[in-house]
C-alpha positions, 0 to 999 in steps of 0.5 A: 270511582278510581281507587286512587280517588277512593283512597285520596277521600278516605285519607281526607276523612281520617284526618278529619275524624282525626283533627275532630277527635284531638278537639273533643278530647281537648274540649274535654280536658278544659272541662275537666280543668275547669270542673274539678281542677281549678273549680275552687279558683274559677268559682270564686272568681266567678262569684266575685263577678256577680256579688260585689263586696263593699267593706263598711268601715266604722265610725272612729270613737269620738274623743271629750276632755276632763268636763266632758266636751267634745273635742274630736268630732266625725263629719260625714265625706265623700270618697271615691272609689274605683274597682279594679276588674270592672274599671276600663284603664282607657278612662283615667284621663278622663276620671283624673280630670274630674277629680283633679288629680293627674293621670299617674297619680290616679294609674298609681291608686289603682295600681296599689290598691289592686295587688290585693285584690282586683274585686274589692273597691280601691279609695282613690280619693277622700273628701270630694266636694258635691260638685265631683259628686255631681260630676260622677252621677253625670258620668255615671255609665262612662265610668264602669267601676267607679263609685262613691260612698259615706266615710267619716273623718275627724274634726275639731271642736276646740279652739285649742289645737293639742295638736302634739297630743291629740294625734293625727290618723293618715291612710296605711302604708304598705309595710304596716299591712304587711304586720297589722291584721288583714281582716281590719286593714286594707290599702286605702283605709285609716289609721292612727299616726301619732299622739293619742290617734296612734297609741289608743288605735286598738279601741278607738278604731271599732270593726270593719263590717261589709254589704255584699250586693248582686251586681250585673254585666256591667257592675251595676248594683242589681239587688242585696245578696240573699236579701242582706243576710249575709251583710255584717255592719260595722262596729264603732269604735270607743270613745276616749274620755280625757284628763285634759281640762281644754280651757287650760289648754287654750290658754296656754297655746295662747301664751305661747304665741310666737314661742317655741317651746313646751308646756306640761301641766299635770294632776298631782293626785292621779298623774292625769295631764291637765294640759299638754303644749307643743310650739309651734303646733299645726292644725290638725283638720288639714291632716286629717283629711286629704293633706295639700302636698303644698301644705305637707311640703311646708310643714316638713321644711318649716325650720321651726319644726312644728311636727317635732314634740317638744314636750317629750322629744327635747333634751334640753339642760334644765339649768336651776330647776334642777337644783332640788335634786342635789339638794334632796340627795345631800341632805338625804346623804347626810352631807349637809343638815338644815343649818349647813351653811356656805358663804357665796361671794359671787363667785366659785374658782375651781382650777384655773376657772371662775364659775360667776355667780349673778348675786353676791348672797353672803352666808346661805343654808339650803332654803335661803340657796333654792330661794335665792337661786344661789350657784355658789352654794350648789358649785360646791355642794356637788363636789361633795354629794359627788356624781352618784348619788346625785344621779342616783336620787334624779333617777328616782324622780324618773329622770334618765328614763321615759315617763311612759307618757300615753302617747307613741313618741318619747325619748329617755333624755339624758342623766350622766353617770359614772358609768356613762361618763366613763364610757364617753370621756374614758376613766381618765377623759374627765374630771371633777370639774365636770361635776361643777355645772352639772350642779346647777343642771348643765353640762351633759344633763338632758331633759324634757318637759315631761319629765319635768312635769313629773317631777313637779308632780313628786315635789308637790305630793312629797314623793308620790311618782303617779304614771303620767295619762292622758285618757280615764275611761273608754266607752262602748257605744255599742254595750253602753259600757264603761271601762275606767283606766286605773290610776298607777302609783309608778313609785314613792320616793322615801325621803325623811319628812324634814328634807320634804319641808326643806325642799318645799319651803325653798322654793315656797319662798321663791314665790311668795318672798322678796329675792325669790326668782318668781314674783311672776307665778304669783296667784291672787289669795294662793299660796305657790311653789316654784323654781326659775332656770335659765339654761344655757344653749351653745347654739343660741339664747338661753332657754327659759325654765319654770316648775311648781305647784300650787296650792302649796298645802293641797296641790291641785296642780303641778306644771313645767314651762320651757321656753326655747331661747327666750332668755331668763326663766323669771320673766318669761316662764314663770309669767306663763306657768302663773297664768296657768295655775291661776285659770285652772284654780279659779276657772278664768284669769283674775291677774291684778296690779299686785303681780304687775307690779311684782313682774316690772319689779322682777325684770328691773332687777334682773337687767340690773344684774345683767348690765352688771355681769356684762362688766365682769370677767371669767365663767359664767352660768346663769342661775335662774 
């Protein structure tokens, strides 16, 4: 072989040796990288590819009413899941067709879930029917990574909606996932969104469990990992036992048919909520599973705002139902006594304005003024008491502050003080003329029906302001233990016995005596006490109010009723309260002719008064 050829062969062999050496070095380096540098990461992925983690959702706690009847239940439902690392995106159109979803919606669901982990099933559709499950089974070989599991969803056994107090659940949002415990919540999980569902999420949620299964290369389950020794059962949530009487709740809701407003009934002996109505409301069952988009748009765009909780979020003037606050302040400060009398001629002149009354009451004392709802008496009295003393006693009854009711949505209302008026109008921007309207519960004052129910409770039990609540105990079904939530006395309003007598006697006469404005709230063989109110509304017809309690000597129920744009409290709100009181005390309605006659008489008197007022002039603020 010529020397030149030998040199060329040698060079070729050398190049091959170098190439093989480099290739071997790369393989060794890669082996070192896989075995040592990325051992934990790739080991985990390899394990996850062979071991499937299936989260097991706990059964959400049940809810029972005060009589032990189940009102919030759970039922089984099918939920379709997709394992992102096994699923072929080319199958999105066919899966979307089976699930009756748009491909874009399905793609977004998978994308959102896979952001957190590609090795955990993503819920893509809840509460599918048996036909859909059958279709998934038929196409299982063509849809790797697609599965379904049985979960529970809320169902309701009562005819009453109670939507604003029970609340609803929804899928946890991305913003919530950033604040919740990652071991308990993942994309697609259910969380309480409003009402008791949200407030007691910590108790009724339970603890998530897990199943671990071995899968083959096609993602099919071939057995339990370590014979199920690593599985962790879910811990079911605690049951809630409520103070609400759902027979009363159902009646109260029916009395608000075609009306807007709120009703809160409370046990004056402990603060337990007996009924809680906000109307219009909505059917919770439509929000407990998969909420149709058209329904969600409809309920959000409804001008009557059914999602708005009128019992805790409104801020309306209470009208004459607030007159007892002014009377209490005047009596306790010594501005007036039991025998103090004022002359009512049907109107009160202040500056260049005439504030009119519905009647000429003549000479009245404080009991008469409450009984007959004499505006003039309270116009004059407010100027004598002053803003600070009035607001001081109103604050003692809980106005201007949330009640801290155990649901998640509530505002504080508005209780005007000198500091507030100075901030809003400037020290020289308001005069004593502003006080006249406040004297009968108008003007800047704003309250919620929940606050008014607490006010009625304190009037019923002579100053004991209990913390309002709807849950009395929690039952742990796993450990068979009960946790009783103790009643809490927030404060005691210390008034003289004489003041309590005068205020409560005036309220008793409102219901039980002639010339009272709440004859329609009477209950057979039961002495009741109450106060009507008709609050002016600059945007429409007046709002009707009633607050009261019964029986008079040993109260079992206190109640506040507010009906929006309905007219007079005596003819609209008082009958609703009377029926609820009657039903709660007797366990049924026993309406009789005496009450019907009283209601007709009250309506006739009211119409006659309204006709008279139409021919008068001057500033007019309703009284009852």
